[in-house]
C-alpha positions in Angstrom: 233.4 46.6 172.9 236.3 47.4 172.5 237.0 50.6 174.6 235.8 50.8 178.6 234.7 53.7 178.0 231.7 52.6 175.0 228.8 51.9 175.5 226.5 49.4 173.3 224.1 50.1 170.6 221.5 47.8 169.9 217.1 47.4 168.6 214.5 45.8 170.6 211.9 45.5 168.9 208.2 47.3 170.1 205.0 45.9 170.4 203.8 46.8 167.4 206.9 45.2 165.2 208.9 48.5 165.2 212.3 48.4 165.7 213.8 50.9 168.9 217.9 51.9 169.0 219.3 51.3 172.3 221.8 52.6 174.9 223.3 50.9 177.5 224.7 52.5 179.5 225.3 50.5 182.1 229.5 49.6 181.4 229.3 53.6 181.7 228.9 54.3 185.0 230.7 52.0 185.6 233.8 53.9 184.9 231.9 57.5 185.4 232.8 59.2 189.0 230.3 61.6 190.4 230.9 65.6 190.4 233.4 65.8 194.0 232.1 69.5 193.5 228.0 70.1 192.7 226.6 73.5 192.0 226.1 75.5 194.0 223.1 76.7 194.8 221.6 80.1 192.7 219.9 81.7 196.8 223.2 80.3 198.1 225.5 82.4 195.2 222.8 85.5 195.5 223.1 86.0 199.2 227.4 85.8 198.7 227.0 88.2 196.2 224.1 91.2 197.6 226.0 93.0 199.4 229.3 93.6 197.0 229.9 96.6 194.5 232.8 95.6 192.3 231.9 92.5 189.7 233.6 91.7 186.4 233.1 89.6 183.4 235.7 87.9 181.0 234.3 86.5 177.7 235.5 83.1 178.1 234.9 82.0 175.3 236.4 85.2 173.0 239.0 84.2 174.2 238.6 80.3 173.5 237.5 81.7 169.9 240.7 83.8 169.6 243.3 81.5 169.3 245.6 81.6 167.0 245.8 78.4 164.4 249.1 76.6 163.8 249.7 75.0 161.2 250.9 71.1 161.4 249.9 71.3 164.9 249.9 67.9 166.3 
């Protein structure tokens, strides 16, 4: 492995003699940082916004897909 973020890939032999692909994430898991801000429970979100009357919606996907692309952009 050249990168510390790579995971090994190899084959193991099954009982019937066939090969099964295996990805070893042990080294990658050492570098992974747990989420500092876990997703809130749906119940908490609904309760928080139950008394609100104004809502807005941002279409992030539309905005991302409509960004201009500059030729030879590096």
